[in-house]
Z-matrix of the N, CA and C atoms (Angstrom, degrees):
N
C 1 1.446
C 2 1.529 1 108.18
N 3 1.324 2 115.41 1 126.63
C 4 1.457 3 118.24 2 179.07
C 5 1.537 4 110.35 3 -84.41
N 6 1.306 5 116.11 4 174.87
C 7 1.461 6 121.56 5 -175.19
C 8 1.523 7 111.94 6 -62.22
N 9 1.307 8 118.05 7 -41.78
C 10 1.463 9 121.04 8 -179.53
C 11 1.527 10 111.03 9 -62.40
N 12 1.321 11 116.59 10 -42.64
C 13 1.464 12 120.45 11 178.48
C 14 1.530 13 110.84 12 -65.21
N 15 1.310 14 115.87 13 -40.14
C 16 1.462 15 120.14 14 179.00
C 17 1.527 16 110.53 15 -63.92
N 18 1.324 17 116.83 16 -43.32
C 19 1.459 18 120.52 17 178.95
C 20 1.524 19 111.26 18 -63.60
N 21 1.329 20 116.65 19 -39.08
C 22 1.462 21 120.44 20 178.52
C 23 1.533 22 110.15 21 -64.05
N 24 1.316 23 116.68 22 -43.34
C 25 1.467 24 121.25 23 178.05
C 26 1.527 25 110.43 24 -63.24
N 27 1.311 26 117.64 25 -44.83
C 28 1.461 27 121.41 26 179.66
C 29 1.525 28 111.65 27 -64.07
N 30 1.325 29 117.33 28 -39.63
C 31 1.463 30 121.14 29 178.23
C 32 1.525 31 109.82 30 -62.94
N 33 1.317 32 116.75 31 -44.91
C 34 1.462 33 121.22 32 178.63
C 35 1.524 34 110.79 33 -61.08
N 36 1.315 35 116.65 34 -43.54
C 37 1.464 36 120.43 35 178.23
C 38 1.528 37 111.09 36 -62.30
N 39 1.315 38 117.78 37 -39.92
C 40 1.456 39 121.89 38 179.05
C 41 1.524 40 111.17 39 -62.31
N 42 1.321 41 116.46 40 -46.87
C 43 1.464 42 120.73 41 -179.63
C 44 1.526 43 110.14 42 -63.65
N 45 1.318 44 117.21 43 -43.32
C 46 1.463 45 120.70 44 179.31
C 47 1.525 46 110.98 45 -65.86
N 48 1.317 47 117.88 46 -36.07
C 49 1.458 48 121.55 47 176.93
C 50 1.530 49 110.61 48 -61.72
N 51 1.337 50 116.96 49 -45.46
C 52 1.460 51 120.47 50 177.75
C 53 1.529 52 111.19 51 -65.54
N 54 1.325 53 116.82 52 -36.63
C 55 1.471 54 120.73 53 176.98
C 56 1.522 55 110.24 54 -60.87
N 57 1.313 56 116.75 55 -48.40
C 58 1.470 57 121.09 56 -179.40
C 59 1.526 58 110.82 57 -62.20
N 60 1.314 59 117.15 58 -42.06
C 61 1.473 60 120.90 59 179.50
C 62 1.524 61 110.44 60 -62.73
N 63 1.316 62 116.72 61 -43.02
C 64 1.461 63 120.18 62 -178.94
C 65 1.520 64 111.38 63 -66.96
N 66 1.323 65 117.29 64 -41.11
C 67 1.464 66 119.74 65 178.15
C 68 1.519 67 110.39 66 -61.89
N 69 1.304 68 116.89 67 -36.83
C 70 1.466 69 121.19 68 176.27
C 71 1.526 70 109.90 69 -66.75
N 72 1.323 71 117.13 70 -43.91
C 73 1.462 72 121.52 71 -179.50
C 74 1.525 73 112.01 72 -65.67
N 75 1.325 74 116.47 73 -27.79
C 76 1.465 75 121.04 74 177.61
C 77 1.527 76 112.10 75 -82.36
N 78 1.316 77 116.77 76 -4.85
C 79 1.452 78 120.59 77 -179.26
C 80 1.518 79 113.14 78 78.65
N 81 1.318 80 116.54 79 18.49
C 82 1.471 81 121.40 80 -179.11
C 83 1.526 82 112.38 81 -85.06
N 84 1.318 83 117.22 82 -24.24
C 85 1.468 84 122.06 83 177.97
C 86 1.529 85 108.59 84 -134.12
N 87 1.299 86 115.43 85 156.44
C 88 1.457 87 120.85 86 -179.10
C 89 1.527 88 111.08 87 -74.16
N 90 1.311 89 114.11 88 148.49
C 91 1.464 90 120.59 89 173.29
C 92 1.525 91 107.14 90 -65.98
N 93 1.330 92 118.51 91 132.40
C 94 1.470 93 120.25 92 -175.07
C 95 1.530 94 114.43 93 -64.77
N 96 1.312 95 117.93 94 -24.84
C 97 1.461 96 120.79 95 -178.43
C 98 1.529 97 111.34 96 -91.48
N 99 1.335 98 116.02 97 -50.81
C 100 1.464 99 119.82 98 -176.15
C 101 1.523 100 112.70 99 -84.17
N 102 1.317 101 116.46 100 -17.95
C 103 1.461 102 123.46 101 -176.24
C 104 1.531 103 112.36 102 57.72
N 105 1.324 104 115.94 103 29.17
C 106 1.458 105 122.78 104 175.70
C 107 1.516 106 108.17 105 -117.23
N 108 1.330 107 115.38 106 151.09
C 109 1.458 108 118.25 107 172.83
C 110 1.518 109 107.91 108 -87.50
N 111 1.300 110 115.18 109 129.15
C 112 1.455 111 122.43 110 -178.39
C 113 1.520 112 108.28 111 -129.29
N 114 1.328 113 116.44 112 131.48
C 115 1.453 114 120.79 113 -177.64
C 116 1.525 115 109.54 114 -106.37
N 117 1.335 116 115.95 115 128.50
C 118 1.456 117 122.50 116 175.86
C 119 1.527 118 106.63 117 -140.74
N 120 1.343 119 115.19 118 88.36
C 121 1.464 120 119.94 119 -174.19
C 122 1.526 121 112.52 120 -66.51
N 123 1.315 122 117.32 121 -30.38
C 124 1.467 123 120.21 122 178.14
C 125 1.534 124 110.19 123 -65.14
N 126 1.314 125 116.32 124 -44.76
C 127 1.471 126 120.22 125 177.96
C 128 1.522 127 110.67 126 -65.48
N 129 1.332 128 116.63 127 -40.09
C 130 1.467 129 120.31 128 179.30
C 131 1.525 130 110.53 129 -62.19
N 132 1.317 131 116.14 130 -43.69
C 133 1.464 132 120.02 131 179.04
C 134 1.531 133 110.95 132 -62.38
N 135 1.314 134 116.45 133 -40.77
C 136 1.459 135 120.82 134 178.52
C 137 1.535 136 110.96 135 -63.49
N 138 1.310 137 117.00 136 -42.46
C 139 1.468 138 120.12 137 -179.86
C 140 1.522 139 110.72 138 -66.30
N 141 1.331 140 117.26 139 -39.20
C 142 1.470 141 121.13 140 175.97
C 143 1.528 142 109.25 141 -62.77
N 144 1.320 143 116.66 142 -41.21
C 145 1.477 144 120.34 143 177.98
C 146 1.531 145 111.35 144 -62.72
N 147 1.319 146 117.36 145 -36.64
C 148 1.468 147 120.82 146 177.23
C 149 1.525 148 109.87 147 -62.71
N 150 1.329 149 116.97 148 -45.12
C 151 1.471 150 119.95 149 178.63
C 152 1.525 151 111.27 150 -64.05
N 153 1.328 152 117.28 151 -39.08
C 154 1.465 153 120.59 152 178.13
C 155 1.529 154 110.71 153 -64.41
N 156 1.331 155 116.92 154 -39.84
C 157 1.460 156 121.15 155 176.57
C 158 1.528 157 110.20 156 -63.69
N 159 1.323 158 115.90 157 -42.63
C 160 1.459 159 120.63 158 178.37
C 161 1.532 160 110.38 159 -60.07
N 162 1.322 161 116.01 160 -41.22
C 163 1.460 162 120.44 161 178.56
C 164 1.532 163 110.52 162 -63.75
N 165 1.324 164 116.73 163 -43.96
C 166 1.466 165 120.36 164 -179.35
C 167 1.537 166 111.13 165 -65.57
N 168 1.325 167 116.51 166 -41.81
C 169 1.465 168 120.96 167 -177.19
C 170 1.533 169 112.79 168 -72.07
N 171 1.329 170 117.25 169 -25.09
C 172 1.466 171 119.88 170 -177.99
C 173 1.530 172 112.47 171 -102.38
N 174 1.334 173 116.81 172 4.20
C 175 1.467 174 120.47 173 -177.74
C 176 1.530 175 110.73 174 -53.74
N 177 1.319 176 114.98 175 127.17
C 178 1.457 177 120.73 176 179.63
C 179 1.515 178 114.07 177 86.37
N 180 1.326 179 117.65 178 -4.72
C 181 1.462 180 121.52 179 -177.90
C 182 1.522 181 113.68 180 -115.25
N 183 1.325 182 117.02 181 2.60
C 184 1.463 183 120.40 182 -178.68
C 185 1.518 184 110.66 183 -101.85
N 186 1.314 185 114.96 184 152.21
C 187 1.465 186 119.87 185 170.21
C 188 1.527 187 107.39 186 -68.18
N 189 1.317 188 116.39 187 158.32
C 190 1.465 189 120.75 188 -177.07
C 191 1.521 190 112.12 189 -56.91
N 192 1.329 191 117.78 190 -41.40
C 193 1.464 192 119.74 191 -179.29
C 194 1.524 193 111.95 192 -70.92
N 195 1.320 194 117.90 193 -32.15
C 196 1.466 195 121.23 194 176.30
C 197 1.525 196 110.20 195 -66.87
N 198 1.333 197 115.83 196 -44.83
C 199 1.458 198 121.15 197 179.01
C 200 1.526 199 110.75 198 -63.11
N 201 1.328 200 116.67 199 -42.46
C 202 1.465 201 120.69 200 179.26
C 203 1.526 202 111.30 201 -63.56
N 204 1.315 203 116.95 202 -42.22
C 205 1.462 204 121.26 203 178.77
C 206 1.528 205 110.19 204 -61.39
N 207 1.311 206 117.12 205 -49.08
C 208 1.456 207 121.19 206 -178.39
C 209 1.530 208 110.98 207 -62.75
N 210 1.311 209 117.42 208 -42.55
C 211 1.463 210 121.62 209 178.66
C 212 1.521 211 111.02 210 -63.25
N 213 1.324 212 117.05 211 -45.55
C 214 1.460 213 121.62 212 -179.78
C 215 1.532 214 111.17 213 -63.17
N 216 1.319 215 116.64 214 -44.81
C 217 1.471 216 121.07 215 -179.79
C 218 1.529 217 110.00 216 -62.79
N 219 1.321 218 117.41 217 -44.40
C 220 1.461 219 120.46 218 179.74
C 221 1.525 220 111.15 219 -62.51
N 222 1.313 221 118.12 220 -42.05
C 223 1.464 222 120.97 221 178.48
C 224 1.523 223 110.80 222 -61.97
N 225 1.316 224 116.21 223 -45.47
C 226 1.462 225 121.13 224 179.72
C 227 1.529 226 111.08 225 -61.68
N 228 1.319 227 116.99 226 -46.22
C 229 1.461 228 120.76 227 -177.56
C 230 1.519 229 111.97 228 -68.46
N 231 1.309 230 116.93 229 -39.10
C 232 1.472 231 119.74 230 178.51
C 233 1.530 232 110.78 231 -63.96
N 234 1.311 233 116.45 232 -42.63
C 235 1.466 234 120.79 233 177.94
C 236 1.528 235 110.42 234 -63.11
N 237 1.320 236 117.72 235 -45.90
C 238 1.469 237 122.09 236 179.50
C 239 1.528 238 110.13 237 -62.71
N 240 1.333 239 117.16 238 -38.00
C 241 1.465 240 120.99 239 179.52
C 242 1.532 241 109.95 240 -64.00
N 243 1.318 242 116.67 241 -47.59
C 244 1.465 243 120.35 242 179.83
C 245 1.526 244 111.00 243 -60.78
N 246 1.317 245 116.42 244 -42.43
C 247 1.465 246 120.48 245 178.76
C 248 1.519 247 110.95 246 -61.85
N 249 1.324 248 117.73 247 -43.84
C 250 1.463 249 120.69 248 -179.72
C 251 1.524 250 111.91 249 -68.62
N 252 1.308 251 116.30 250 -35.47
C 253 1.468 252 120.61 251 -179.70
C 254 1.530 253 110.61 252 -68.40
N 255 1.329 254 117.03 253 -32.28
C 256 1.453 255 121.42 254 -179.31
C 257 1.521 256 112.75 255 -81.44
N 258 1.328 257 117.65 256 -17.60
C 259 1.472 258 119.83 257 -177.34
C 260 1.507 259 112.31 258 -87.35
């Protein structure tokens, strides 16, 4: 695996890690340790903001599939956040 491939894999893992954390913060998945669903909308909003900042800072520097993944994840998380905030 060359450096570019490794960086692409690491970037994907980072985005997926933030996705999983946000889903947990939204109460959509159980906490891996407590096995309880816990909702923290403030933390979820902050994590979504981190991903949005990452998208802004990397604009024009991502491969097409990396950009698509980040865009899709952000759309999904923003929609889930709005739904949880309204419930």
